[in-house]
Residue, then its C-alpha position, 0 to 999 in steps of 0.5 A: m445595384e443601380d442606386i436610385n434617388q428620389n426626391i421626397s419633399v416633406q409637406p409641413e402639417p398645416p397649423p390647427v384651426s383655433k376653435k376661438k377663430n371659428r367661433s368667432g366667424c360664426i358670430s360675425k355671420l350671424a351678426k351679418l344674418t341679424l343685420i340683414l334680417f333687421i333692415v328687411w324688417w324695418f323695411n316691411n314695418c316701419t317705412l310709409k308709401t303712398t298707394k295710388a289709386e286712378i278712377k273715372s265718372d261722369k258724375i265728376k266735373n273735376e279732378i279730385k284727390i282722397a287720402v284715405l289713412s285707417d288702422l293706425h293703431a297708435s303706439d310709442y314703440p321706438f319704430s313707429i311711424s311718426n305722426e309728423r311724416i304722415v303729415k308731411r305725407i298728406n301735405k305732398i299728396n295735397p288732396d281735397v279731403v281726408c278719410v280716415l276708417g277707423d281703428m286709429h288707436s287699438s282696443n287696450a290703448s292708453e290715454d297717451e296712445k288715444q291722444i297720438s292718434m287725436n293729434l294725428m287728425t286735428d294736425i291735419i286739420k289745422d293744415g287746412f284739410k277737410l277730413y273726415f272720420v269713421l269708427g273701427e272696432h277698437d275705438d273708442r266708441h264711448n259718447e264722450y270721447v267721440a264728443k271729444m273728437e268733434k270738439n277737436g274739429i274731427n268730422v265723425l260720422d257716425q250712422e250720418s252722411e254730409t254733402i259738400k262741393i269740391k270745385d263744380t262738384e258735389i259730393t256726399f259721405y255716407g259713414i257706418s260705425n258699425a264694427y261687424f254686421s248683422p245678417t239682417f243688416d241692409l245699409s239701405n235703412e240707413f240711408e238713401l243715396n243722392k242720386n244728384t251726386y258723387n256718393i262716398l261711402l266710409a267704413h271700417i271694414p270691406m263687405y264687399k256684397d253689402y255694399e256692392s248691393f247699397g251701389a255707392d259710387l265709390t266705399l272706403c274701407g280698412d280693416t285688414h291691414g292688407g293680410v298682413i304677410q304677403i307672399p309673393f305670387l300667391g296673396p296674404a298667407y292668411h286672410n278670413s281664416q283662411i290661409l292662403p285663400e288665393l291658392f285654396g280658396s276662391k281669389e276673386n273673393v279674396y278682399d283683402k286690400g287694393l281696388f275692387s270694381y262692382s256693380g256701379g261703382y269701386m271699393f278700395i282697401t288700404s291696408g293702413i299704417g299701423n301693426y297690431p297685435i305686433p309688427a310682422r308686415f312683410n310685402n306689404r309695407p304701411e301706407i296712405g291711400e291717394i284716390i283720383i277721381k277723373p271726369e268719365 
């Protein structure tokens, strides 16, 4: 009987995996994911950008630059955008005039938070910039507070207009403090447009049809926070009580942020600087608007 020699190698059994190592590996992955999410959140909510828009008009004789601020919702939470950063950005833009469109503090703001918004505007003025302000629905609308603003050099346009000359161009600014319009509200009953100047309307809440009917050459608005969450290719996640309005509604009627044209002029909506009620911006960073108006 023939002998058959077989070499059989026996592999040692692998040592048992330590549950402790598995646990530490999961914790490490969770920590990395948390860090990534924090960086994404921080970038979207706590970094400031400048959004530029250029328009032309035959009423303009020289290039004019306007900085647009809105919706600071002043807060002292650790990651809020400081006044110093905003003022530094304004100085970099070096505008001919600064337009502030309301909700610079929240309706439940403390006196300290109100002072933050006040200090921001007075700091801009101290740096030599002309500044106009209109009230939003959150701002303290008491006469005493408005008087305090004006005492500090803040030009509050409360249903008022003012004409100034920037180089060789005359511009009339109109400011309205109506937080919400009634169905019968007509801006033409508040103001008569100056046909000899370039006309700019400052209004916190964007009301496209009303402003188009009024006929200012340029309307500047805030309030929307840019829809807060912007989904790539789909627009705002939620706007004017509708989910994904550009997908399920009429894209032409979504006025969330940016420059929109209307008959005879333009409306620019800034997504603002602050967060309210919570910092939840995505794909929609805090911004300062830079509007450049050039001769036709």
